N, C-alpha and C positions, 0 to 999 in steps of 0.2 A: 503494500500500500504506499503510494506516495505521500509524503508530508507536505506536498504542495511544490509548485516551482514559480512563486511570484518573483519578479525581479527585486533584488533588494533584500528580500526576506531573510531573516534570521531565524531558523528553527531551533528548538530546544537541543536537538541532537548537534548542532553546530555551535552551541554556546561554549564559552571556554569552561573547562573543567575546573571545579573548586573542590577543595578538601571536603571530606565529609564531615560534618558537624560531629563533635565529640560529646557535647552536653545539650541539654534542653534549651539552655540559655542561647548557645550558639545557633542551635535549630531555629529557634525564635527569631534570632537577629537576621539570618538568611530569609526566613520567610517573610518578615517584615520588609526588608529591603526588595525582595522580589516582587511581592503583591502590594506593597504599600502605596505606590503611585497610582495604580488601577483602582484600589479601594478608595484612596482620597478622593479621585476624581469623581468616581461613581457616587460617593458620599455626597460631595459638592453638588452634583448635577440633581440628585434626589432632593436635597433639601431646598434648593431653588424652586424646582416644580412643587414640591410638597407645600412650601409656603405661599406660593401662588395659588394653589388648589384651595388651601384652608382660607385664604383671603376672598376668593370667589364664592365659597360657600358662605362665609360671614356676610359678605355684601347681598347676596341673594336672600339670605334668611329663610329660604323655603324649606329647610330642613326642620325648621321649629314648627311647621304645621303637617309633617307627615309621621306616619306611624313609625316608631323605632325600628319596627321589623322590616320596613321597606324604605330604608333610606332616611330616616328621620331621627331625631332624638333632642336632648336639651342642649347639647353642644356640638361644635361642628364635626369634632372627632368621632361622635357617636355614629355618624353616616358609614364609616369605614368597618362598623360591625353588622350592617344589615343585610339584607338579601341572602347571598350564600353565606356570608358571615354569621348570621342567625342560626342557620342549619348546623354549621360546624360547632357552634357554642353548644347546640342542644345535644349533639353527638358526644361531645368532650364532657358534658356533665351528666347526661342521662343514657348514654349508651345508644344501642340500636335496638329498634323493635320491627323486624322485618315482617311485612304484610303486604299482600295485595288486595286492597279494599276497594270494590267496585262502587262507582258514584252513579248518579242518574244521567250522567251524560252520554251513555251509549255503552255498547258491549266491550268496548276497549278503553273505557276510561276508568282511571283509578286515583285515588286520593294520594296526595304527594307524600313521600315517606323519606326519611333521613339516610335510608340504606343506599340512596343514589349517590351520597358522598363517601368517598374512600376514606379508609380508617387512619392512614398515617398521620395526616395533618391534625385531625382533633385529638389523635392518640398523643402526639407530642404536646398538644394544648394541655392536655389532662396532666401529664407528667410535669411540664414546667409549672403548672398552677400548683401541684402538690408540693414541688420543690421550693418554690419561690413565695408562695402564699398569694399570687396575683389570681385574679379573677379570670374567667376564660376568655374575656375581651383582652385583657392585659397580657395574658399568656400568649394568646393568638397573634397579638401584634408583635411580641417579643421574637416568637419563632419565625415570623414573616419577615421582619426586618434583618434578623441574623441570617436567615435563609438567602436573603437577597444579596447580602455581601458574599455569601458562599457561591451563589450563581455568578456574580460578578468576577470572583476570582477564577471560576471554572471557565467562563467566556474568555477571560484574558489568557488563561493557559492554553486553551484550544487555538485562539487567534494567534498567539505568539509563535506556535509551532508552524502556523500557515504563513504568517505574514510578518513575523517580527514583533519585538517589544512594543514599539510605538504604536503600531496598529491594535495591539492586544490591550493596551491602555484606552484606546479610544473606543474600541468594541465594547468595553465594559461601561463606557459612559453612554453609548447608543443604549444599551440595555436599560439605562435608567431614563431615557427620555423617548424611547419608542411608543407609538400608538398601543394603548392599552397598559402602559407602565403604571398606571396609577394604582393597579392591583398589587403591586409588589409591597407596597407598605399598607396593607388592610389585612383584616381576618379572612384571607383567602389562601389557597394552597398553591398558587402559580409560583412564587418564588422559590418555594421548596421543591416543586417538580423541576423546575429549570436548573436549580442548583445539581440535583441528582442526575439530570440528563446531561448537562454539560460535564460534569466530571466522569460520567460513564463513558462519553466519548473520548475524553482526554486518556482515560485508562486504556481504551482500545487503541488509540494512537501510540501509546507507550509500551503497548504488549502486555499490560497488566491484566490478564484475562479473568483471573479469579476476581479482582476488584471490580473489573467491568460487569461480570455476571451478578455479583452481589448487589452493586449499585443499581442495575436495572432492575433485579429482583424487588429491591426496595421501592423503586419508583413505580412499580406495578401495584403498590399498595396505596399509592397516591393519586393517579389519574388513569382512566381508561386509555387515554391516547398514549399511555407507555407502550402500546402495542407498536408504534412506529419505532420507538428505541428497541423493543425485542427485535423487529424486522431487520433493523440496521446492524444490530450485534450479529445476528445470523449470518447477513451478507459478509460482514468483516470476518468472521470465524471461517466460512467457506473460502474466500480468498486466501486466509492464511494457511489453511489445510492444502489447498491446491498449490501453494507456492512452497510449501513445507518450511515455513519460516520459523514459526513458533512452536514445532513439535505438534502433538496431537491431544495431549490431556488438557492443556489450558485452554484452547479453543472449544474443544467439545463440552468440557466442564462449564464454560460461561454459558454456551447455548443451552444446556440442560437447565441451568440455575435460573437463567434470565426470565423465562415466562413465568415461573412459580407464583410470584406475587400477585400479578394480575390474574392469571387463571384462578389461583387459589381463592381469592375475594369473590370473583364472579360465581364461582362455584358454590362458596359458603352462602352468599346472599340468595342465588336462585334456589338452593336446597332449602334454605329457611323459609322461603316463600311459596314453595311447593312444586316448582317444576325447573328444568335446567334453562328454561327461556324467560324466567320470571323477572330476572334483572332488566332485560331489554324490554319486555312488556311494560315494566314499570316506567322506564325512560320515555317510552312512547306514549303511553296511556296517561302518565301523571305530568310528564315534563315536556311533551311535545318535541322531544330530542331523539331523533332517529336517522339512521343512514338512508338517504334517498337518491342517492347518485348525482346530486347537485341540483334537484329539481327547484328546490327552494331558493338556492343561491341564484339560480337563473331568473326566477321570478322577482326575487329582490332587485337584482341588477336591472332588469327591464323597468321594474317600476320607480326606482330612483331616477334613472335615465329620462324616463317620460314624465316625472313629477307626479306619479300615483303612489299610493301607499296601500294597495288591495292585497295585502299579505299579512300573515300573523307576525306579531311582534314588531311593528312598525314604529321606529323612532327616528324622525326625519333627520336631525343633525348627526346622531350617531350612527345611523346608516350611510349617510353622505361620506363620513370619514372612512368607515369600512370599505365602501366602494373603491374610494381613492386608494386606500391600501391595496385591495385586490389587484388594481390596475398596475401596481407597481411590482407585483410579486414576478410577473415574467421577465422584468428588467432585471431584478435582484437575482433571480434564478440564473439567467443568462450571464451575469457578471460573476456570478459564483461559480458556474461550470468553467468560465475562461480562467479562472484561478487554479484549476485542476487539483481540487481538493480530494481527499480521500472519498472512494465511492460510497462508503457506507454513510457519510455525513450528508451527501446527496440523497441517498435512500432515506435516511431519517427525516430530512427537510420535506421531501417531496410527498412521503407518506403523511406526515402531519398535515400538510395543506389539504391533501386529498381527504382525509378525515374530517377536517375543518369544514371545508367548502363542500364536500360531498354530503354534509349533514342538514337536516333541518333543525335549526337552533335560533336562538336570539341573534340575528344577524349582526346588529350593531355591536355585539361582543366579539366580532371576528378578530378585531385588533389585540383584544385579550387572548383569545384562543391561539393566536399566532405567535405569541410571545415565546413559546418553546422553539421557534424556528431561529435560533440564535446564530447558525451558519450564515444567515441572510445579512447579519451584522458585519461580517467579514468584508465583502465588497464595500460597504459604506465606509468602513474604517481604513481600507486601503486608499481609498479616494481622498478622505479627510487627511490622511498623514501627511500629505503633500503640502498642506497649509503651514505657514509659519506659526510659531507658538502663539503670537498675540492674536492672529486671525483665528487660529483653531479656538483658543478660549473664548472670543466673542461668538463664534458659531454655536459652541456647546452650551453657552449661557444664555443666549436667545433661544436656542431649541428647548433648554430646559425650562425657561420661563413659559414659554408657549405649551409644553406639555402639561403644565399645571391646569391648562384649560381642556387641550383636546385628549389627553391621556388621563386625566382625573376628573375634573369637573362634568365634563360631557358624559363620561361613564356613569358616575355615581348620582349625578343630579339630574341631567337630561334623558338618561335611559337606565336600564336595569344591567348592573355589571356582572 
């Protein structure tokens, strides 16, 4: 597998060798020097965007009139624990009560149930709450913020191997201002999943097969779209076996371990609800979320372009941003392919896009659902790394400020995140 062939790139394999750290203090120092710039820039970008987001919420004041469960509350920050965040807090405090309960809406209509939300994130919320004494909201925010920095570090590590350290720092910043990034600092599982996905990809790139398999297994306990990560790992392992590069045991073990988290939770949930298809029936009948081969996406694109909103989950501003993002995907994919990344990264990115755009869901949330496509940040970072430091700082600052609106306020106040 190639580590990329970008002119001027400095992959990790090409970095100067340094002495192995002998103590924890030395290891911590080396880690801080390596990841510090990326995490610092990411943190600065997020703070700017988050400040703008909170200011916009305060100026509108609309959160005061909404149900706390649906994006309201007594304070601006309460908005971050609504919608999906409310469900995660229910799981963290009360656990699951799997059931398919029919409603009067038709033969395939069911009551919404928390089993639709995977267990890793609420499980960590409960653990952190027990250890720290924080409530479920505070614990969820702490997990999300820390996971967002872990994701930034993983994106930096992957991008550095492909395009050099400067591009890696910029890619971490792009993660902080990409459309949908408002969910990174909220009671949502997005940051945790991207952290796991990025590090799983890094482990594959470095031939750490057991770590890659275990990380993918854990990611499968967090989001159903981990199927894209499982597929990518399978492709990477197959290539390694064909090239006889890393032996047999490592790649085969990774492939066997990787899908167990996703398959295990789906099997448990469906078994508890009565049949092997129950989880998917719940998603379709209670949440109107199911794979429809892109029919809903096509209807939304046609509706937005013609100025109509004759489709479910219509949110004009949110949908327009999502449509603009969808139009940029072919360009970003083309630019990514030109950088010649490892094939498994392309597989992971394309399968994720297919799962998102091929499903009926709240289309305005496409920007959030595509956050795991972090390889698309690489061509953006490669383009921005040509800027001088003052110009780059200006671009990232303006983008960060704007993201407070398009990546935060639009999602949480004008739509359903």
